[in-house]
N, C-alpha and C positions, 0 to 999 in steps of 0.2 A: 357577503351581499350576494344576494341572488343575481343569476344572469339577466334576468329581466327586472326591470325595477318599475313598479306600478305608481303612478302620480294621479291622486285624484283632486280635482278641482271643487273645493268645497263653498266656493262664494261666486259670485256674479262676475263673468269675466268675458270679454268679445271674443268670437270664435276665432278671429286672425291671431288673437295673442295666444289662445290654446294651441294653435299651429305653430307657434314659434317655439313653444315648450316641448312639442311632439319632435321638432326640428333639430333639438340638443342633441340626440344620439339615437340610434336605430334601436338599442334596447329597451327603449323608455315605452311603456305603454300609459297612455293618458286616458283616464276616465273622467268623461264630461258629458252631462246631460242637461242642457239648458232648461228643459222642461222642469227640472228639479230645483231650479236656483230662481229666487225672486227677482224680478226684473229692477234695473237700476233707475233711479228717478233722477239722478245727475250724474256727471261723470265721477267715476271711482266711489261709487255708492255700494260698499262692499257688503253693508248689511241688505239692502234691497228695500223693496216696499214692504212697509210693515204690515200692509192690509194681504199679503200673498200668504196663502195657506195650501199646503200640502193635503191631498187626500190621505186616508191612511195607506192606501197601496203606495203611493209615491214616496211618503214618509220611509216606509220599508224599504224601498228601491234606494232613496238617498242614503242611510244608513249602512245598507249592503255594499253600494258602491264604495262608501268611504272605507269601510272595514276590510276591503280587498287590497287597500294601497299601504305601501311602506312609507310614502311621502304625500304629506296634504297640502296644497295650495290655498291657505286661508284657513282660520278655524272653522271647524262646524257651527253653521248659523251665526257665524261671527260673534260668538259667545263665550264667557267662561265655562257656561254649563255645558256646551257642546265640546270644548276641549277636554272637561272632565269625563264626559261618556266615551269619547273616542278613546281616551287614555284606558278605560276599563274593558272596553269591548274588543279593542283591536291589538293583539299582542306583537303582530310584525311590525307595527308603526315604529318608524326610525327618526322621522323629521318632520315637524310642521313648521311651515312658513306664514308667519302672520302680516297681514296687510300694514298694521300700525307700527310707526317707529317706536313708541311706547308701549309695547305689548306686554311688558313685565306685569302690569296692573292686572290685565286680564290672566295672566298665568297664576298670580297670587290670588285672584278671585276664584279660580277654579277649584280652590282648596285641596289640591292634589298633594300628597305626602311627598316627601324627598325620595323616598324610594323608588314611587312612581316616575317622579320628575327625571330621575336618572335614566330611565329606560329609552327616552327619545330627546331629541333635540327640539328647542323651539328658535328660531330666527325671526328677527324683526326686518322691517323696512328702512331702518334707520339710514339717513344718508339721502334717500329718495326725496324727502320733504326739505331738505337743507335749504336750497335755493329759494324756493318760495316762501319759507319762514323767515329767511334772511332779508328777503325783499321786504316782507311785511315789516320786520324791525326796522328796516329802514326807512320806510313809511312814517312808522310811530315817532321816530327820531325828528324827522322833518316837521311833520306835523306839529310836534311840541316846540320845535325851535323857531318855526315860522307861523306860531300862533293860529292854526287853521281852527281851531275850535271856536277862538272869539272871532274870526272873520265870519264863520257861518252864523254865528249868533246875530252878528251886526246885519247880514245879508238878509237872514230871517226878518229881523225887525225894520229892515230898509233903514238903517243907521248908517251915514257917513259921517264917522268922528271929526270933530273940529281939530283935534290935537293928533298927529301922526305918532304912530308907537313903533318904535324900531323893532325889528326882529333879531334872532342871534345867529351869529355865524356857525355853521357846522364845522367848516375848515378850521383847524387848529384846535377844536375842542377834544373833550377827553370822554373815551366810552369805557364803561367796564361791563364785561360779558361774563355773566356767572354761567358757568359750564362750557368749557372750550372743546366740546367735541365736535362732530361735524357740521351740527347747525351754528355753533357758537364760532368756529372757525369761519364758516362761510359769512356769518354776520360781521366778524371781524375784517374779513377780506374787503366788503362792499364799504365798510366804514372807512377803512383806510383810504379806498379809491374816493371818498368824500373828503379827505383830508384829516380825518379823526385819528388820534393818538389813542391806541387800544391796550388795555389791561384786562386780565380777568382771573377766573377761578378755574381750578382742575383737581379732581380728586388726587391724582398722583403729580405733585409739583413738578416741573420740568420746563427747561427753556424751550421757548417756541419762536421761532423765525417770524419777525413783523409783530410780536407781542411784547409790550414794554415791560409788564411785570405780569408773574404769574404766581398766585397765592392759593392755598387751600380754603376752605370755607371760615375755617379761624382766622384768616387773615383779610376776610372780605370788608370789614368796617375799614381797615387802614387803606384800602383802594378807594373806598366810596368817598372820602375826604376831598378827593381832588377830582371826582367825576361829574361830567355836565349831563351826561346820561347812562342808563342802566338798562342793560336787556338780560331777562332771564332766560335762559334754555334748558335750565335743569329738569330731569324727570322726577317724578313724584315718588319718592322714597322715604323710609323712616330716617333716613340722615339729612333730608333736604326738607321734612315737613316744617312749616311754620318757619323757614330759615329768614324770611324777610319780616321781621317782627318790629316792635315799637323802638328797640334798641337800634336796628341796623337802618332802619328809617331816619332815625334821628343823627347817624352819623353821615349822612348824606349832606352834602353841600347844598343850601336854598335853592330852590328852582331847578331841581334835578329832573330830567326827564325820564319816565320809567316805563319800560316795555316788557311785557310778558307774552313770550310764545312757548314756553316749557310745559309746566303743570301748575294748576291753580292752587293746589295745596302747598306749594311752596311759600305763598303769600299770605300772611294774616291780614285779612281784607279790612277788619277794623283798624288795623294799624296804618293800612294803605290810606283809607279815608282820612283820619286824622292827620297824616302827612300832607294830603292835598288840601285839606281845610286850613292849616297852619303855614303852607306855602313850601314847606320842605320838599315837596314833589311838586312842580309846575302844572304837569300834564302826564296822564296813565294812558298807554294805549294797550288794551287787555284782550288777548283772544282765548283766555283758558281762565277758569274759575273753580272755587273751592267745590261748589255745587253746580252741575249742568244739567239741564238748561238752568241759567242763571235765575234764581226766584224771582217772581213778579215785584215783591216788596224791597229788594234789594237797591239801596241808595246809589249804586254803581250806574244804574240804568239812566238817572236823570241828573248826575252829576256834571256840571258844566265843563270840569277839565278832564273827563273820560270818555275815552271811545271804546264802546263794546262790541267785539266782534264775537259771533256766535261758533268758534272754535272751528273755523274754515279757513285760516290763513294758509294752511299747508297745502289746500285743495287745488289743483289744476287741471286742466283738460288732459294734460299729459301724464297723468298719474298713474294709472292703469297700465299704459304702456311700459313706463319706468321702474316700476315694481316688476311687472313680467320680465323685464330684461334683467334686473336685478336676480330674479329668481333663476333665471336661465343660466346667468354665470355660476350662481351658487350649487344649480343642480350639476353642472359639469365638474365643480370641484367635488361635491357629494360623489360622483360616479367614479372620481379618480382618486378616492380616499383622502382627498386633503381635509383641511380645518376649515369649517364653515365660519364665515363672519357673522359679525352681529348677533351672537348667541345671547339669549336671556339669561341673566345671572338668576339662578334659582333660590340663591341665598338673599340677595339684596333686591331682587325682581326689578330690574331695568336693562 
């Protein structure tokens, strides 16, 4: 490693957070030019305003800046094409820190071959989004148990039902979490605080404190038979694609509440719609979809038992700060020659 490590900020970031990166070590040189970065439209808008265009001179300066760095904060232009270009042009690149928790998809979409991918590391911001995602999952569970969709429909129609309909108790119910990583475990923590019993799946099956049962994906159907609610946190990989299919939904207990804060490709949406219509699933709270933005003709938009969230449940006003703090900790590890956490698996891309 060189005596001086150059970090280039490739995505929009507040100046005070750039200063935090500079403060990690005197040996660091941070290249940051806000004139070359698109303005944010909202907190943690890592792609920035799509209407922003660099002049040819600015474009040249942007790539010249990135090509000086051993470390990048963010994917160039926050895109797979940007990652592919910097991998080709910058032979001294050692590490790219991605803003997303699920950056494996972008790495895969870059089309880089394995030989090139072995020349530098890509880390994700996994964990930063765990709390807001877990809180959103809890919202989905509570919405389903407390009939919020029906209440909203009655309110909109100004209907005061003559017969009172009971809601379901969360306390004492059973939750299954698919994907007991950082998001899944944070979801489990909140669920247990609400009095739920939690089981779930993990790629490497092992005992986890506070989790009743842990199974692999092949054991998912067995867990679902007793579940009152299911939260998916799994990433989109070849191993998870279409995991929630007709057979898996059929294995659920009738009236199950379903929440998806993982990736939309994990769920066969036609099978989910069938499960909603036949009562196997009583309510679905969805933050992610197989195709995004969700197509206008998708029946999910208008389904009375579905809440559509436009892939925003991880967003919080604190996100930029939390990612920068995560990066600063990782940068210290990098400078000390340690192993970087949350590396993208370049075989399975998660």
